[in-house]
C-alpha positions as CSV (number, residue, x, y, z in Angstrom):
1,M,17.5,-20.0,24.0
2,S,18.9,-22.9,21.9
3,N,16.5,-25.2,23.6
4,L,13.7,-22.7,23.0
5,R,14.5,-22.6,19.2
6,F,14.2,-26.3,18.8
7,K,11.1,-26.5,21.0
8,V,9.2,-23.9,19.0
9,V,10.3,-25.5,15.7
10,E,9.0,-28.8,16.9
11,D,5.7,-27.3,18.1
12,A,5.3,-25.4,14.8
13,F,5.6,-28.6,12.9
14,K,2.9,-30.3,15.0
15,K,0.3,-27.5,14.4
16,R,-2.7,-28.4,12.3
17,P,-5.2,-26.1,10.5
18,L,-7.8,-24.5,12.8
19,E,-11.0,-25.4,10.9
20,V,-13.3,-22.4,10.3
21,Q,-17.0,-22.9,10.4
22,A,-18.4,-20.8,7.6
23,P,-21.9,-19.2,8.1
24,K,-24.8,-21.2,6.7
25,E,-25.9,-18.2,4.6
26,R,-24.3,-17.2,1.3
27,P,-21.8,-14.3,1.6
28,S,-24.2,-11.9,-0.1
29,E,-26.7,-12.5,2.8
30,Y,-24.3,-11.8,5.7
31,F,-22.2,-9.1,3.9
32,G,-22.3,-6.0,6.0
33,K,-23.9,-7.8,9.0
34,Y,-22.1,-5.6,11.5
35,V,-22.3,-2.4,9.5
36,F,-25.0,0.3,10.0
37,N,-25.4,0.7,6.2
38,Q,-28.2,2.2,4.2
39,E,-30.3,-0.9,4.6
40,K,-30.1,-0.6,8.4
41,M,-30.5,3.1,8.3
42,F,-33.8,2.7,6.4
43,K,-35.0,0.1,8.9
44,Y,-34.1,1.8,12.2
45,L,-34.5,5.5,11.3
46,S,-37.6,7.5,10.4
47,L,-38.0,8.3,6.8
48,T,-37.4,12.0,7.5
49,T,-34.2,11.3,9.4
50,Y,-33.0,8.7,6.8
51,L,-33.4,11.3,4.0
52,Q,-31.7,14.0,6.0
53,L,-28.8,11.6,6.8
54,R,-28.5,10.6,3.1
55,E,-28.2,14.2,2.2
56,V,-25.4,14.7,4.8
57,I,-23.6,11.7,3.4
58,E,-24.0,12.5,-0.3
59,K,-23.5,16.3,-0.2
60,G,-21.3,16.7,2.8
61,T,-23.6,19.1,4.6
62,P,-23.4,19.6,8.4
63,L,-25.3,17.2,10.6
64,P,-27.7,19.1,12.9
65,L,-27.8,17.9,16.5
66,S,-31.5,17.2,16.3
67,V,-30.9,14.9,13.4
68,A,-27.9,13.4,15.2
69,N,-30.1,12.6,18.2
70,D,-32.6,10.7,16.0
71,V,-29.8,8.9,14.2
72,A,-28.2,7.9,17.6
73,K,-31.5,6.6,18.8
74,G,-32.0,4.3,15.9
75,M,-28.3,3.3,15.9
76,K,-28.4,2.4,19.6
77,Q,-31.5,0.2,19.0
78,W,-29.7,-1.7,16.3
79,A,-26.5,-1.9,18.3
80,M,-28.2,-3.2,21.4
81,E,-30.1,-5.8,19.4
82,M,-26.6,-7.0,18.3
83,G,-25.4,-7.3,21.9
84,V,-23.3,-4.0,22.0
85,T,-22.6,-2.5,25.3
86,H,-19.9,0.1,24.5
87,C,-19.1,2.7,21.8
88,T,-16.0,4.4,20.7
89,H,-14.8,7.0,18.2
90,W,-12.4,5.2,15.9
91,F,-9.9,7.5,14.4
92,Q,-6.5,7.5,12.5
93,P,-3.8,9.4,14.4
94,L,-0.4,10.1,12.8
95,T,0.9,6.7,14.0
96,E,0.0,4.6,10.9
97,G,-2.5,2.8,13.1
98,T,-5.9,3.5,14.6
99,A,-7.0,4.6,18.0
100,E,-10.1,4.2,20.2
101,K,-11.4,4.9,23.7
102,H,-14.4,2.8,24.7
103,D,-17.3,4.2,26.7
104,A,-20.2,2.1,28.0
105,F,-23.8,3.0,27.4
106,V,-24.1,3.9,31.1
107,E,-25.7,6.8,32.8
108,H,-27.2,7.3,36.3
109,D,-30.9,6.8,36.6
110,M,-30.9,9.0,39.8
111,K,-32.4,6.0,41.7
112,G,-29.2,4.2,42.5
113,G,-29.3,2.3,39.3
114,M,-28.2,2.9,35.7
115,V,-29.7,3.4,32.2
116,E,-28.2,2.7,28.8
117,E,-27.9,6.0,26.9
118,F,-26.4,7.0,23.6
119,S,-27.0,10.6,22.6
120,G,-26.5,12.5,19.4
121,K,-23.8,14.5,21.1
122,L,-21.8,11.3,21.9
123,L,-22.3,10.1,18.4
124,V,-21.1,13.3,16.8
125,Q,-18.2,14.4,19.0
126,Q,-15.9,13.2,21.7
127,E,-12.8,14.7,23.4
128,P,-9.9,12.2,23.7
129,D,-6.6,13.2,25.1
130,A,-4.7,14.8,22.2
131,S,-1.4,14.6,24.1
132,S,-1.5,10.8,23.9
133,F,-0.9,11.0,20.1
134,P,1.7,12.6,17.9
135,N,0.8,16.2,17.1
136,G,4.0,17.8,15.9
137,G,3.7,20.7,18.3
138,I,0.1,21.6,17.3
139,R,-1.0,21.1,20.9
140,S,0.9,21.6,24.0
141,T,0.8,18.9,26.7
142,F,-1.0,21.2,29.0
143,E,-3.5,22.0,26.2
144,A,-4.3,18.4,25.5
145,R,-7.8,18.8,24.1
146,G,-8.4,17.2,20.8
147,Y,-11.8,16.5,19.2
148,S,-13.0,13.5,17.3
149,A,-16.0,14.1,15.1
150,W,-18.1,11.5,13.3
151,D,-17.6,11.1,9.5
152,P,-21.1,10.2,8.3
153,A,-19.6,9.1,4.9
154,S,-17.9,6.2,6.8
155,P,-20.6,3.7,8.1
156,V,-20.6,2.9,11.8
157,F,-19.7,-0.8,12.5
158,I,-19.5,-3.3,15.3
159,V,-16.4,-5.1,16.6
160,G,-17.1,-7.5,19.5
161,D,-19.3,-5.6,22.0
162,T,-18.3,-2.1,20.8
163,L,-20.0,0.3,18.3
164,M,-17.1,1.8,16.2
165,I,-17.8,5.3,15.0
166,P,-15.3,6.4,12.3
167,T,-14.2,10.0,13.0
168,V,-11.8,12.8,12.1
169,F,-9.5,13.9,14.8
170,V,-8.7,17.6,15.1
171,S,-7.2,20.1,17.6
172,F,-9.1,22.7,19.5
173,T,-8.2,25.2,16.8
174,G,-9.5,22.9,14.0
175,E,-6.1,21.7,12.7
176,A,-5.9,18.1,11.6
177,L,-4.3,15.6,14.0
178,D,-5.1,12.6,11.8
179,Y,-5.1,11.3,8.2
180,K,-8.9,11.3,7.6
181,A,-9.5,15.1,7.8
182,P,-7.0,16.1,5.1
183,L,-7.9,13.0,3.0
184,K,-11.5,14.2,2.9
185,K,-10.4,17.7,2.0
186,S,-8.2,16.3,-0.8
187,I,-11.1,14.3,-2.1
188,A,-13.3,17.4,-2.1
189,A,-10.6,19.4,-3.9
190,V,-10.2,16.8,-6.7
191,D,-14.0,16.6,-7.0
192,R,-14.3,20.4,-7.5
193,A,-11.5,20.6,-10.0
194,A,-12.3,17.4,-12.0
195,T,-16.0,18.3,-12.2
196,A,-15.2,21.7,-13.7
197,V,-13.0,20.1,-16.4
198,C,-15.6,17.4,-17.1
199,Q,-18.2,20.0,-17.9
200,Y,-16.2,20.9,-21.0
201,F,-17.4,17.5,-22.3
202,D,-20.7,16.9,-20.4
203,P,-22.6,19.6,-18.5
204,K,-24.6,16.9,-16.7
205,V,-21.5,16.0,-14.6
206,S,-22.0,17.4,-11.1
207,R,-19.7,15.2,-9.1
208,V,-16.4,13.3,-9.5
209,T,-15.6,10.5,-7.0
210,C,-12.1,9.3,-6.2
211,N,-11.8,5.5,-6.1
212,L,-9.1,3.4,-4.5
213,G,-8.4,-0.3,-4.8
214,W,-5.5,-1.4,-2.5
215,E,-3.6,-4.7,-2.6
216,Q,-2.4,-5.7,0.9
217,E,0.7,-7.9,0.9
218,Y,1.9,-9.6,4.2
219,F,3.9,-12.4,5.7
220,L,2.7,-15.1,8.1
221,V,5.1,-16.6,10.6
222,D,4.4,-19.2,13.2
223,E,3.8,-17.5,16.5
224,G,6.3,-19.6,18.4
225,L,9.1,-18.9,15.9
226,Y,8.2,-15.2,16.0
227,A,8.5,-15.1,19.8
228,A,11.9,-16.7,19.7
229,R,13.2,-13.8,17.5
230,P,13.5,-10.7,19.6
231,D,14.3,-8.6,16.5
232,L,10.9,-9.6,14.9
233,L,9.1,-9.0,18.2
234,L,10.5,-5.5,18.8
235,T,11.1,-4.1,15.3
236,G,8.9,-6.1,12.9
237,R,11.9,-7.3,10.8
238,T,14.9,-9.6,11.1
239,L,18.0,-7.6,11.7
240,M,20.1,-10.7,11.0
241,G,19.7,-14.1,9.3
242,H,21.6,-15.8,6.5
243,D,19.7,-16.6,3.4
244,S,18.0,-20.0,3.3
245,A,19.5,-22.3,0.7
246,K,16.1,-22.3,-0.9
247,N,13.9,-19.2,-0.8
248,Q,12.0,-17.8,-3.8
249,Q,14.3,-18.9,-6.6
250,M,11.9,-21.4,-8.1
251,D,8.7,-19.4,-7.7
252,D,7.0,-22.7,-6.6
253,H,5.4,-21.0,-3.6
254,Y,3.8,-18.4,-5.8
255,F,2.2,-20.9,-8.1
256,G,1.5,-23.5,-5.6
257,A,-1.6,-24.3,-3.5
258,I,-2.2,-22.1,-0.5
259,P,-1.0,-24.0,2.7
260,E,-3.8,-25.5,4.7
261,R,-3.2,-23.5,7.9
262,V,-3.0,-20.3,5.8
263,A,-6.1,-21.2,3.8
264,E,-8.1,-21.5,7.0
265,F,-6.7,-18.2,8.2
266,M,-7.7,-16.6,4.9
267,R,-11.2,-18.1,5.1
268,D,-11.7,-16.7,8.6
269,L,-10.4,-13.3,7.6
270,E,-12.7,-13.1,4.5
271,I,-15.8,-14.1,6.5
272,Q,-15.1,-11.5,9.2
273,A,-14.2,-8.9,6.5
274,W,-17.4,-9.5,4.6
275,E,-19.5,-9.2,7.8
276,L,-17.9,-5.8,8.2
277,G,-18.7,-4.8,4.7
278,I,-15.2,-5.0,3.3
279,P,-15.5,-6.4,-0.3
280,C,-12.5,-8.8,-0.2
281,K,-12.2,-10.5,-3.6
282,T,-8.7,-11.9,-4.2
283,R,-6.4,-14.1,-2.0
284,H,-3.2,-15.8,-3.2
285,N,0.4,-16.6,-2.4
286,E,2.9,-14.0,-3.2
287,V,6.4,-14.6,-4.7
288,A,8.3,-15.0,-1.4
289,P,7.7,-18.1,0.8
290,N,5.1,-17.4,3.6
291,Q,4.1,-14.2,1.8
292,F,0.5,-13.6,0.7
293,E,-1.8,-11.0,-0.7
294,L,-5.4,-9.9,-0.1
295,A,-7.2,-7.4,-2.4
296,P,-10.8,-6.0,-2.4
297,I,-13.0,-4.6,-5.1
298,F,-12.3,-0.9,-5.4
299,E,-14.3,1.6,-3.3
300,E,-14.7,5.3,-2.8
301,C,-11.3,6.5,-1.5
302,N,-12.3,7.5,2.0
303,L,-14.2,4.3,2.7
304,A,-11.4,2.2,1.1
305,V,-8.8,3.7,3.5
306,D,-11.0,3.0,6.5
307,H,-11.4,-0.6,5.3
308,N,-7.7,-1.0,4.8
309,M,-7.0,0.1,8.3
310,L,-9.6,-2.2,9.6
311,I,-8.4,-5.2,7.6
312,M,-4.8,-4.7,8.9
313,S,-6.2,-4.9,12.4
314,L,-8.3,-8.0,11.6
315,M,-5.3,-9.7,10.0
316,R,-3.2,-9.2,13.2
317,K,-6.0,-10.5,15.4
318,I,-7.1,-13.5,13.3
319,A,-3.5,-14.5,12.6
320,R,-2.9,-15.0,16.4
321,K,-6.1,-17.1,16.6
322,H,-4.5,-19.4,14.0
323,G,-1.2,-19.6,15.7
324,F,0.5,-17.1,13.3
325,R,1.9,-13.6,13.6
326,C,1.1,-11.3,10.7
327,L,4.1,-9.3,9.5
328,L,3.1,-6.1,7.8
329,H,6.7,-4.7,7.7
330,E,7.8,-3.8,4.2
331,K,11.0,-5.8,4.5
332,P,10.9,-8.4,7.3
333,F,13.4,-10.7,5.6
334,A,16.5,-9.7,3.6
335,G,17.2,-11.3,0.2
336,I,13.5,-12.0,-0.7
337,N,10.6,-9.9,-1.8
338,G,9.3,-7.3,0.6
339,S,5.6,-6.3,1.0
340,G,3.9,-3.4,-0.7
341,K,0.4,-2.1,-0.9
342,H,-0.3,-1.1,-4.5
343,N,-2.9,1.8,-4.6
344,N,-5.1,1.5,-7.7
345,W,-6.5,5.1,-8.2
346,S,-9.1,6.3,-10.5
347,L,-11.8,9.0,-10.9
348,T,-15.5,8.4,-11.8
349,T,-18.2,10.9,-12.6
350,N,-21.7,10.8,-11.2
351,T,-22.9,9.9,-14.7
352,G,-20.9,6.6,-14.5
353,V,-17.9,7.6,-16.6
354,L,-14.4,6.3,-15.6
355,L,-12.2,9.3,-16.5
356,H,-9.1,7.3,-17.1
357,A,-10.8,4.8,-19.4
358,P,-10.0,5.4,-23.1
359,G,-13.5,5.4,-24.6
360,K,-14.4,5.1,-28.2
361,T,-15.9,8.4,-29.5
362,P,-13.7,11.4,-30.4
363,E,-15.0,13.4,-27.4
364,E,-14.3,10.4,-25.0
365,I,-10.8,10.1,-26.4
366,L,-10.1,13.8,-25.9
367,R,-11.4,13.7,-22.4
368,F,-9.3,10.6,-21.7
369,V,-6.2,12.4,-23.1
370,V,-6.9,15.4,-20.9
371,F,-7.1,13.4,-17.6
372,V,-4.1,11.2,-18.4
373,V,-2.0,14.2,-19.3
374,E,-3.1,16.2,-16.3
375,T,-2.4,13.2,-14.0
376,L,1.2,13.1,-15.5
377,M,1.5,16.9,-14.9
378,A,0.5,16.4,-11.3
379,V,3.1,13.6,-10.9
380,W,5.8,15.6,-12.7
381,R,5.3,18.8,-10.7
382,H,5.2,16.9,-7.4
383,N,7.2,13.7,-7.9
384,G,9.4,14.5,-4.9
385,L,6.3,15.0,-2.7
386,L,4.7,11.8,-3.9
387,K,7.9,10.0,-3.0
388,A,7.8,11.7,0.4
389,S,4.2,10.6,0.9
390,I,5.2,6.9,0.7
391,M,8.5,7.1,2.4
392,S,9.1,5.8,5.9
393,A,11.9,4.1,7.9
394,T,10.3,0.7,7.0
395,N,9.5,1.3,3.3
396,D,13.1,2.6,3.0
397,H,14.3,-1.0,3.2
398,R,12.0,-2.1,0.3
399,L,12.2,0.7,-2.3
400,G,14.9,0.0,-4.9
401,A,15.1,-3.7,-4.1
402,H,14.6,-6.2,-6.9
403,E,10.9,-6.6,-6.2
404,A,9.9,-2.9,-5.7
405,P,10.0,0.3,-7.6
406,P,13.1,2.6,-7.2
407,A,13.0,5.7,-5.1
408,I,12.5,7.7,-8.2
409,I,8.9,8.5,-9.2
410,S,8.2,7.9,-12.9
411,S,5.1,6.8,-14.9
412,F,4.7,3.8,-17.3
413,L,2.1,4.3,-20.0
414,G,2.6,1.5,-22.4
415,T,2.9,1.5,-26.2
416,Q,-0.6,2.5,-27.2
417,I,-1.0,5.5,-24.9
418,S,2.6,6.7,-25.6
419,E,1.9,6.7,-29.3
420,L,-1.4,8.5,-28.8
421,L,0.2,11.3,-26.7
422,E,3.1,11.5,-29.2
423,K,0.6,12.0,-32.1
424,V,-1.2,14.7,-30.2
425,E,2.1,16.5,-29.2
426,N,3.5,16.5,-32.8
427,S,0.3,17.4,-34.7
428,T,-1.2,20.9,-35.2
429,T,-4.7,21.6,-34.0
430,E,-5.9,21.7,-37.6
431,E,-4.4,18.2,-38.2
432,L,-6.1,16.8,-35.1
433,F,-9.7,17.8,-35.5
434,T,-12.3,19.2,-37.8
435,L,-15.7,20.6,-37.0
436,E,-18.6,18.7,-38.6
437,G,-21.4,21.2,-38.1
438,K,-23.8,20.0,-35.5
439,H,-22.3,16.5,-35.5
440,G,-19.5,17.5,-33.1
441,V,-15.8,16.9,-33.4
442,Q,-13.8,14.5,-35.6
443,L,-10.4,13.7,-34.1
444,D,-7.7,12.3,-36.3
445,V,-6.4,9.8,-33.7
446,P,-6.4,6.1,-33.7
447,Q,-9.2,4.3,-31.9
448,I,-8.2,2.8,-28.5
449,P,-9.9,-0.5,-27.6
450,E,-11.2,-0.8,-24.1
451,L,-8.9,-3.7,-23.5
452,M,-5.4,-2.7,-24.5
453,V,-2.4,-4.8,-25.2
454,D,-0.4,-3.0,-22.5
455,N,-3.1,-3.7,-19.9
456,T,-1.5,-6.9,-18.9
457,D,2.0,-6.1,-19.9
458,R,2.8,-4.1,-16.8
459,N,6.2,-2.6,-16.0
460,R,6.9,-4.0,-12.6
461,T,9.7,-1.4,-12.0
462,S,7.4,1.6,-12.4
463,P,6.3,3.3,-9.2
464,F,3.2,4.9,-11.0
465,A,1.9,2.8,-13.9
466,F,-1.1,3.2,-16.1
467,T,-3.0,-0.1,-16.1
468,G,-5.8,0.2,-18.6
469,N,-8.4,2.4,-16.8
470,R,-6.5,3.6,-13.7
471,F,-3.1,4.4,-12.4
472,E,-1.4,2.1,-10.0
473,F,0.8,3.8,-7.3
474,R,3.1,0.8,-6.6
475,A,5.5,2.4,-4.3
476,V,3.2,2.5,-1.2
477,G,4.4,0.4,1.6
478,S,2.5,-2.5,3.3
479,T,2.3,-0.8,6.7
480,A,1.3,2.6,5.4
481,N,-2.0,4.3,5.8
482,C,-3.1,4.7,2.2
483,A,-4.4,8.2,3.1
484,S,-0.8,9.6,3.1
485,A,-0.3,8.8,-0.6
486,M,-3.9,9.6,-1.6
487,I,-3.7,13.1,0.1
488,A,-0.7,14.0,-1.9
489,L,-1.9,12.5,-5.2
490,N,-5.5,14.0,-4.9
491,T,-4.2,17.4,-4.0
492,A,-1.6,17.4,-6.8
493,M,-4.3,16.3,-9.3
494,A,-6.7,19.0,-8.1
495,E,-4.0,21.6,-8.6
496,S,-3.2,20.3,-12.1
497,L,-6.8,20.3,-13.2
498,T,-7.4,23.7,-11.7
499,D,-4.5,25.2,-13.6
500,F,-5.5,23.4,-16.8
501,K,-9.0,24.9,-16.7
502,K,-7.6,28.3,-16.0
503,R,-5.4,28.2,-19.1
504,V,-8.2,26.8,-21.3
505,D,-10.7,29.5,-20.1
506,E,-8.1,32.2,-20.8
507,R,-7.8,31.0,-24.4
508,I,-11.6,30.7,-24.8
509,A,-12.0,34.2,-23.5
510,G,-9.4,35.3,-26.1
511,G,-11.7,34.0,-28.9
512,E,-10.3,30.5,-29.4
513,S,-12.8,27.6,-29.7
514,K,-13.2,25.3,-26.8
515,I,-11.8,22.2,-28.5
516,S,-8.9,24.1,-30.0
517,A,-8.1,25.6,-26.6
518,I,-8.2,22.2,-24.9
519,L,-5.9,20.6,-27.5
520,D,-3.4,23.5,-27.4
521,V,-3.1,23.3,-23.6
522,V,-2.9,19.5,-23.6
523,R,-0.2,19.7,-26.2
524,E,1.8,22.1,-24.0
525,D,1.4,19.8,-21.0
526,I,2.4,16.7,-22.9
527,K,5.7,18.4,-23.7
528,T,6.1,19.8,-20.1
529,C,5.5,16.5,-18.3
530,K,7.5,14.3,-20.8
531,P,10.4,13.8,-18.2
532,I,8.0,11.8,-15.9
533,H,7.1,9.3,-18.7
534,F,9.4,6.3,-18.6
535,D,8.6,2.8,-19.9
536,G,12.0,1.2,-19.4
537,N,13.8,-0.7,-16.7
538,G,13.6,1.4,-13.5
539,Y,16.2,-0.8,-11.8
540,S,19.0,0.0,-14.2
541,D,21.9,2.4,-13.4
542,E,21.3,4.1,-16.7
543,W,17.8,5.1,-15.6
544,K,19.2,6.6,-12.4
545,E,21.6,8.7,-14.4
546,E,18.9,9.6,-16.9
547,A,16.5,10.6,-14.1
548,V,19.0,13.1,-12.8
549,R,19.3,14.7,-16.3
550,R,15.5,14.9,-16.5
551,G,15.3,16.8,-13.3
552,L,13.5,14.2,-11.2
553,D,13.9,13.9,-7.5
554,C,16.6,11.3,-6.9
555,E,17.2,11.8,-3.2
556,T,17.5,8.5,-1.3
557,S,17.9,9.7,2.3
558,C,14.5,9.2,4.0
559,P,14.8,12.2,6.4
560,L,15.8,14.5,3.5
561,I,13.0,13.2,1.3
562,F,10.5,14.4,3.9
563,D,11.8,18.0,3.2
564,R,9.6,17.9,0.0
565,Y,6.5,18.5,2.3
566,L,7.9,21.9,3.2
567,D,8.9,23.2,-0.3
568,D,7.3,26.5,-1.1
569,E,5.4,25.0,-4.1
570,T,4.1,22.1,-1.9
571,V,2.9,24.4,0.8
572,Q,1.3,26.7,-1.7
573,M,-0.5,23.8,-3.4
574,F,-1.9,22.4,-0.2
575,E,-3.1,25.9,1.0
576,R,-4.4,26.8,-2.4
577,M,-6.4,23.6,-2.6
578,K,-7.6,24.1,1.0
579,V,-6.3,20.7,2.2
580,M,-3.6,21.7,4.8
581,N,-1.8,24.8,5.9
582,R,1.9,25.3,6.5
583,H,1.5,24.7,10.3
584,E,-0.1,21.4,9.7
585,L,2.5,20.3,7.2
586,E,5.3,21.4,9.6
587,A,3.7,19.4,12.4
588,R,3.5,16.3,10.2
589,N,7.1,16.5,9.3
590,E,8.1,16.8,12.9
591,I,6.3,13.5,13.5
592,K,7.8,11.9,10.4
593,W,11.4,12.8,11.5
594,E,10.7,11.8,15.1
595,T,9.2,8.4,14.0
596,Y,12.1,7.7,11.7
597,Q,14.7,8.5,14.5
598,K,12.8,6.3,17.0
599,K,12.5,3.4,14.7
600,V,16.2,3.4,13.8
601,Q,17.1,3.9,17.5
602,I,15.1,0.9,18.5
603,E,16.6,-1.2,15.8
604,A,20.1,-0.1,16.9
605,R,19.5,-1.0,20.5
606,V,18.0,-4.4,19.6
607,L,20.9,-5.2,17.3
608,G,23.4,-4.3,20.0
609,D,21.6,-6.4,22.6
610,L,21.3,-9.4,20.3
611,C,25.0,-9.1,19.4
612,M,26.3,-8.9,22.9
613,N,23.9,-11.3,24.6
614,H,23.2,-13.9,22.0
615,I,25.5,-13.9,19.0
616,I,28.9,-13.3,20.6
617,P,28.3,-15.7,23.6
618,V,27.1,-18.5,21.3
619,A,30.0,-17.9,18.9
620,T,32.6,-17.9,21.6
621,K,31.1,-20.9,23.3
622,Y,31.5,-22.8,20.0
623,Q,35.0,-21.4,19.6
624,S,35.9,-22.7,23.1
625,E,34.7,-26.2,22.0
626,L,36.9,-26.0,19.0
627,V,39.9,-24.8,21.1
628,D,39.3,-27.7,23.5
629,N,39.2,-30.1,20.5
630,V,42.5,-28.7,19.2
631,H,44.1,-29.0,22.6
632,K,42.9,-32.7,23.0
633,I,44.4,-33.5,19.6
634,Q,47.7,-32.0,20.6
635,L,47.7,-34.1,23.7
636,A,46.7,-37.3,21.9
637,F,49.3,-37.2,19.1
638,S,53.0,-36.5,19.3
639,D,53.7,-36.1,15.5
640,P,53.6,-32.3,14.8
641,E,52.7,-32.8,11.1
642,R,49.8,-35.0,12.0
643,V,48.6,-32.6,14.7
644,K,48.8,-29.8,12.1
645,N,46.7,-31.7,9.6
646,L,44.1,-32.8,12.2
647,T,43.7,-29.3,13.7
648,A,44.0,-27.1,10.6
649,Y,40.3,-26.9,9.8
650,N,39.3,-26.2,13.4
651,I,42.1,-23.6,13.8
652,D,40.8,-21.9,10.7
653,L,37.3,-21.8,12.2
654,I,38.7,-20.4,15.4
655,D,40.4,-17.6,13.5
656,K,37.3,-16.8,11.5
657,I,35.1,-16.7,14.6
658,N,37.6,-14.4,16.3
659,R,37.6,-12.0,13.3
660,H,33.8,-11.9,13.1
661,T,33.2,-11.5,16.8
662,S,35.9,-8.9,17.1
663,F,34.3,-6.9,14.3
664,I,30.9,-7.2,15.8
665,A,32.0,-6.2,19.3
666,E,34.0,-3.2,18.1
667,N,31.3,-1.9,15.7
668,V,28.5,-2.3,18.3
669,E,30.6,-0.3,20.8
670,E,31.3,2.3,18.1
671,M,27.6,2.5,17.3
672,V,26.6,2.9,20.9
673,E,29.1,5.7,21.4
674,K,27.9,7.5,18.3
675,R,24.4,7.2,19.5
676,K,25.3,8.9,22.8
677,V,26.8,11.8,20.9
678,I,24.0,12.1,18.3
679,N,21.3,12.0,21.0
680,R,22.4,15.4,22.2
681,I,21.1,16.9,18.9
682,E,18.0,18.9,19.8
683,N,16.7,19.7,16.3
684,I,14.6,16.7,15.3
685,R,15.3,16.9,11.6
686,E,19.1,17.0,12.2
687,L,18.7,14.1,14.7
688,A,16.9,12.0,12.1
689,I,19.5,12.8,9.4
690,A,22.3,11.9,11.8
691,Y,20.7,8.5,12.6
692,H,20.3,7.9,8.9
693,D,23.9,8.9,7.9
694,E,25.8,7.7,11.0
695,I,23.9,4.8,12.6
696,V,22.1,3.0,9.7
697,P,25.3,2.1,7.9
698,Y,26.4,-0.1,10.9
699,F,23.4,-2.4,10.4
700,D,24.5,-4.1,7.2
701,Q,28.1,-4.1,8.2
702,I,27.4,-5.9,11.5
703,R,24.8,-8.1,9.9
704,Y,27.3,-9.4,7.4
705,H,29.5,-10.8,10.1
706,I,26.6,-12.2,12.1
707,D,25.3,-14.1,9.1
708,K,28.8,-15.5,8.5
709,L,28.9,-16.8,12.1
710,E,25.5,-18.4,11.5
711,L,27.1,-20.6,8.8
712,I,30.0,-21.5,11.1
713,V,28.5,-22.1,14.5
714,E,27.1,-25.6,15.2
715,D,23.4,-25.6,14.3
716,E,22.3,-26.9,17.7
717,M,24.0,-24.1,19.5
718,W,22.5,-21.3,17.4
719,T,19.8,-19.7,19.5
720,L,17.7,-17.8,16.9
721,P,15.3,-19.5,14.5
722,K,16.8,-19.4,11.0
723,Y,15.3,-18.2,7.8
724,R,14.6,-21.8,6.6
725,E,12.4,-22.2,9.7
726,L,10.7,-18.8,9.6
727,L,9.9,-19.0,5.9
728,F,9.0,-22.6,5.3
729,I,7.2,-23.8,8.4
730,R,3.4,-23.2,7.8
């Protein structure tokens, strides 16, 4: 292994950028080349079929089989012209990844040959083996049937020789086995609720769209170095490794030019992303060495989630082409920034109004206040659920570190918005507005410019920050499916707006004017949700104490945080908004606990293996060389005092190695024995809790002693690539 380390380091240094040949056309000309978008629909479908499909996409109406057959015919023609031979239903099971089963366009021609067929039935529905994917007990193994059904709102696209059909994945009984189905329901729920509230201000509003702009952070590591680190290979993170003398202290990587090999990777990624209709816009270094970020223009939420899942797949594939491995783990390296995936969330009406944009007229300001406050109400009521929606065994390592928000959900608003809400809260209705005949409402509140001072003065410690015309959910992890956070946020927002409208309508029915009723309810809600508003330092111990006093969810145990999905108020919210039922929520939690336990179990086994088969043998080998050196000095010199002086340093090292290796061996053995006992626990929740409480603490304890040995053992004997090599060879 020691020879392998130096070989891969040498090879990595020799690698040169893989030059990417950009298409001759401008990006606007090849954007969406491999997507069956509206332009292709218009070209390959009859006008009648095209209009029918548009209605399905825009209104969410069912797709008749007759129309599906016509769509499939046109889609097949386009696909075959593009060299496609297979098709697959592309879906998002509860694994944080995607799944697909490829079928060729092949049918018997009854003459001993074959014909290439693609029917509407194949387009609309398939029946993959549901037992192959986590289902939380929704389907028994012997009842493996699950159905994938095309989501027309997500355009079909081509990867290689395969037509990829984005689908939902449900059980035989219709219960969701994926992220897409409940996501679409949550989008529909917030559409209904927000549209109803918007009609207080503009009766022409008939639809509200949920938007998402994600920011994907990631690391690139040379493929050879990656292969020489079994912990990276098997767990996605380094379970050991002493800090490099230089890491991100100087921020020179963040402000520096993008390394050449990486720049070519980014260029390749952007070209392929644009061809697939993903509107990538921003690429840059991140704060940690070998850490980078990609961000697109915001899109409709459902499509944005699909594109994020696709971009993560592309990143992994293209990275290998360029001699890298793409690390999407939230905390692959200790002591430096981890990777998140900020979710920029907003709502837009069909009339083109961004509901979280301040506006200028009194009516626009009032509407803005309503939607900001009701967002805060949603976050306040369900802050524990929102934390659960972004929590995982991998994100657990990142949250609360110096670069990431703490595991306490709060919302940063900035000075201007805070002052506006304070004025509304502390004023009477009569002070806030006057009726001016037919000219509308005059609000006595300060004007808010479209570009606010706080827009660029963001609080980096806030998990849920207002950033000018949207909210940024910063706690989402880099490996996560964005849908998890969006399902929780959309559903909570739908509930908040529904309750808001109910209370306003009750006041109006009691004889109160519409504006007065809206302001009175808003004022109540500002007071209610005040605990969630925090503009200070989320890293401070004082905030943690204050958060407890405010009644915020401060739980830090990942398995216990998942409990928030099964709180009565959570279940009632999801059922009331028609997003998920109790059975579906229970199933998802089973999967979450099982996934957490398995990830920790794998890490424990890998750590134990590396300790016993790599670390201790190398350390004891070096210790033997030191002992041999001491022995030879004792033989060479007769003066005891001189021998003592000459051997003192080596004897001290021998003692240190012994202390470190003894601790590692003893604690690995203890950890293994504890796992044997814990593994007998049958209840998956209790099993996950036991792994968190009794196994995870060993990781940092053992790592401390390994990292100390790394500083002691001769460099040429150390078998595993070090942080300085992993982070700075590009």
